[in-house]
Structure formats: C-alpha cells, structure tokens
C-alpha positions, 0 to 999 in steps of 0.5 A, spaced: 737 692 140 743 690 143 751 693 142 753 686 139 747 687 135 748 694 133 756 693 131 754 687 127 749 691 123 754 694 119 758 688 117 751 684 115 750 691 110 757 690 108 756 683 106 749 684 103 752 690 099 757 686 096 751 680 095 748 685 089 754 687 087 757 681 085 751 678 083 750 684 078 757 686 076 759 678 075 753 674 075 749 678 070 753 682 066 760 678 066 756 670 065 750 673 062 753 676 056 756 670 053 749 668 052 748 672 046 754 670 042 750 664 038 744 671 037 750 676 034 754 670 030 746 668 026 744 675 025 751 678 024 754 673 021 761 674 026 766 669 027 767 666 034 774 670 034 771 676 033 765 675 037 770 674 043 774 680 041 770 685 043 771 682 051 778 680 049 781 688 047 777 691 053 779 686 058 786 688 056 786 695 056 782 697 061 786 692 066 792 695 063 791 702 063 785 702 070 787 696 074 793 698 077 789 705 078 783 703 081 787 698 086 791 705 088 783 709 089 780 703 093 786 704 098 786 711 098 779 713 098 775 706 100 771 701 095 764 705 096 764 710 091 768 707 086 763 700 086 757 706 085 761 708 079 762 701 076 755 699 077 752 704 073 757 704 068 756 695 068 748 697 067 749 702 061 754 697 057 749 693 057 743 697 055 749 700 050 750 693 047 743 693 046 744 698 040 750 695 036 748 693 029 753 692 023 753 700 021 755 700 028 761 696 029 764 701 034 759 702 039 760 694 040 768 695 042 766 702 046 761 698 051 765 692 052 770 697 054 765 700 059 764 692 061 771 691 063 771 698 066 765 696 071 768 690 072 774 692 075 771 699 078 764 695 081 766 688 081 771 684 085 777 689 087 772 694 091 768 688 094 774 684 096 777 690 099 770 693 103 770 685 105 776 685 108 776 691 112 769 689 116 771 682 117 777 680 121 774 673 124 770 669 119 773 672 112 773 667 109 766 665 111 764 673 109 767 673 103 764 665 101 756 669 103 758 675 098 761 671 092 754 666 093 751 673 089 755 670 083 752 664 083 745 667 084 746 671 079 749 666 074 744 661 075 738 666 074 741 670 069 740 664 063 733 664 065 731 670 065 735 671 059 731 666 055 725 668 057 726 675 055 729 674 049 724 669 047 719 674 048 721 680 047 728 680 043 735 680 045 735 687 044 730 688 050 733 682 054 739 687 055 736 693 056 732 689 063 739 687 065 743 693 065 737 696 068 736 691 073 743 691 075 743 699 077 736 698 081 738 693 084 744 695 087 745 702 087 741 704 093 746 698 097 752 701 095 750 708 097 748 706 104 754 701 106 760 704 111 767 703 108 770 701 115 769 700 121 772 706 122 767 710 118 762 709 122 764 713 128 768 720 128 771 722 122 779 720 122 785 723 119 787 720 113 793 714 115 799 715 109 798 708 105 802 702 106 809 701 101 808 695 096 815 695 096 816 688 101 810 685 097 814 685 090 820 683 093 818 677 095 816 671 090 810 668 093 807 675 090 809 672 083 807 665 084 800 667 086 799 672 081 802 667 076 798 661 079 791 666 079 792 668 072 793 661 068 786 659 072 782 665 071 785 663 064 782 656 064 776 658 067 774 664 062 776 660 056 771 655 058 765 659 061 765 664 054 765 659 049 760 654 053 753 656 050 756 657 043 759 650 044 752 646 046 748 650 041 753 650 035 756 645 036 752 640 039 746 642 037 743 643 044 737 647 045 737 654 047 732 651 053 738 645 055 743 650 053 740 655 059 738 649 064 746 646 063 750 652 065 744 655 070 747 648 073 755 650 073 752 657 077 748 653 082 753 648 083 758 654 084 754 656 090 756 650 093 763 651 091 763 658 095 760 656 100 764 650 102 771 654 099 769 659 103 768 654 110 774 650 108 778 657 107 778 659 115 779 652 117 784 649 113 791 653 110 787 656 104 793 654 099 790 647 099 784 650 098 786 654 092 790 647 090 783 643 091 779 648 087 784 649 081 784 641 080 777 641 080 777 646 074 782 642 070 778 635 072 771 639 068 774 641 062 776 634 059 769 632 061 767 637 055 770 632 049 764 627 051 759 632 052 753 629 047 754 623 052 748 622 057 749 625 062 756 628 062 754 635 062 750 634 069 757 631 071 761 638 068 756 642 072 757 639 078 765 638 078 766 645 074 761 649 079 765 646 085 772 649 083 767 655 079 765 657 086 771 658 090 775 660 084 775 668 085 773 668 093 780 665 094 784 670 091 784 675 095 783 671 102 790 668 100 793 675 098 790 678 105 793 672 109 800 672 105 801 680 105 796 685 108 790 688 108 792 695 108 795 693 101 790 689 099 787 694 094 793 695 090 795 688 090 788 686 088 789 691 082 795 688 080 791 682 080 785 684 076 790 687 072 794 680 070 788 677 071 784 681 066 789 680 061 788 673 061 781 672 061 780 676 054 786 673 051 783 666 053 778 666 050 780 670 043 786 665 043 780 658 043 776 663 038 781 663 034 782 655 034 776 653 033 776 658 027 781 654 023 780 647 026 773 647 026 772 644 033 774 645 040 779 640 040 786 644 041 782 649 046 780 644 050 787 642 051 790 648 053 785 651 057 787 643 061 794 645 061 793 652 064 789 650 070 794 644 071 800 650 071 796 654 076 795 649 081 803 647 080 805 655 081 800 655 087 802 648 090 810 652 091 806 658 095 808 658 103 803 656 108 802 663 111 805 670 112 813 668 113 814 675 118 810 677 123 808 685 119 803 689 123 797 691 119 800 698 118 805 695 114 806 690 110 808 682 110 812 677 106 
C-alpha cells in the first residue's frame, strides 16, 4: 500500500462509518417509526396527536436536557465513544417499542425517550464532527456520501418493514430493525479513529476553543432559526406522510411504501447533488435552494389523489430532503470553526429537536380537530419559507479570519 493510500484509508473508514451510522439511526429509526403509526392507530385507537406525542415529548426533553451536553462531550472526548452508545440505545429503543400495549403506555414514552437519546448521541451530531475532522478539502462531497446512508436506509426501510410486518407482524418487524441497526454499525464505530491526530502518537488534550464569540454573532441566530423552521417543515411532513396516504386517501400499504421509498431514493440524488454543489458555490445559496424545494413540494400534497402527483412530490421533496440535514454542519463549519462544531451542533440539535418534535404534534392536533391536513400543510409551507428568509440574510463566508484554534464570526 502506497503512502497516499495509507493516508486515505482512515478517511474512507470514517466516511463508511458515518454512512452506516446515519443509515441506522436516521434512515431506519427516524424514518422507520412513522411507518408503524397507522398500525398503532388501528390496534390501540389512538388519535394522531397522541401517536406523535411520543416523538414530541421525547425530542423536547432530550434536546433540552442533553443536546448541549452532547455537543460538549463530542468536542471534549471525540465522537466515537458517544456514537457507540447512541447506536445501542437507538437499536434498543425499536426493540422496546415492539412491547408497547394499552396496559403499558409508559413503555411508549420510555422507549421514545431512548430513541431520541440515540439520535442525539449516535446520529448526525457526532458524525458531522467526525467528518469535519477528517475532511477539509472535499468536505461537502464527503458529507454528501455519508448522508447517503440516510437516503439508502430510508428507501430500504419501507419495503423491508412492509415485508416483515406482512409476514411476522409489526412487533417482530420492529425487533428485527432494532437488532439490524446494532449489528451493522457497532463494529465500524468501534474501529474508527476520532481524528487524524488519533492515528499517531497520543497527544495532550487541547483546551476547548471558547464559544462566546460565536454566540455574539447575528449569523449564529439566523442559522439556528432558519434550520429550526425548515426542520419543522420537513419533520411535520415526514411524520404524517404515511398516515395521510393510508388513512385519509386510502392508498394501500404497498403504494404508500413505494411513494415513501421514492422520496428517500430521490433524497440520495439530493445528497450527492447538494454535497457536490456545496464544494463549488457559496453554501448559503445551496441552503436556499434546499429550503425552496421543500416549500415547493408540500403544496403538491393537496393534490396527492391526482394521478402522478405523488411521483412529482417524491422527486421535489426528496431532492430537498436530501440536502436538509447535511448542509447545516457544512455552513456552520464555514461560518464559524471546526473547533467549536460539536458544541455548535449541540445547540442546533436542541433547537431543531424541539422543532422536529412539536411540528408533527401540532399538525396532528390540527388534523384531529378539523379532520383534514389543510391548515397543517399551509403552516408547514410557511415554516419552510420563513426558514429560507432567515438563510437569505446569512453572510456568504466568515466575516473575519480566525485560526482553527479560536473561533470565527
């Protein structure tokens, strides 16, 4: 093996580890659980507000109580250890949710708490930092490749879930998915190196770069608010998509699984495209494109019963969804610094987690009152547009040259 190949090998390992972690924690767990909402509605007679309340309560509690701490732990101790813990917790959450019954509703909330905790500790936050540490040039492309895991996992899980549920029931289906997450990803997370420095001799731990300059910058609050609004729009749409198709429009399970798989399949193209663009044009403009795609897609759901309309929705929404999560750490690293990225994304995860939790709950509550999603879809469109307006006010690059040892504004 040549010297160049030896240098690239740990980078490839880091990207592959993040691919599998995001495949599992986001592709399977985040996008997989809403596939079971209609079964819970039928079997337990729950309202849509109640069904989404597990996601809402858990993400609010975990984001507020643990989001900041997770970011600090990543910056202090590195992403690897946190990732391993998160993978086990997230996989165990799916297994635990398979045991829920009307006689044990407390398990519903308990394991949803584990699911949210697994997302924060094993999902995007540690993987974003891992990739930012390993890649300086081509960071957008590397992030785009790793985030393909979300699209691949999200595209596979509807069909796999349908097969398992039809043959073995929804409880066994959840157990298989939970076990699959851990078996696939934990060995890679155990072997990956924290950073290029971790491949050599052990080095003294460096003091954490201060965050105070970042928190003084208007750009930080614009980015946080913009991402919060767009994540709320995406989360509210994703969490209710299968319920809308199967329970409101009477699509069959197979058709619903096909459309959801198509959304996540197009998100694969979106991740590659947005990652490629982010290395070539100002990331602010890439972020605006993503947010406008989301805002343009949601109105198509009003016409979802028309022939061909769901295919168009899947293409437009999928392309936007593909870049949604990957662009946030890329623009954060560009505007601020990799040295504070863990704590910065901890704050972002807290804000985005609250938005991603409350938005589906609000949309479910509005549906329970009105019997339709008309008002809910209008609110989701407005959220995406407000997020785009905040992003439009961001600077294109760092406003001051600051070394990686410190922070930038």
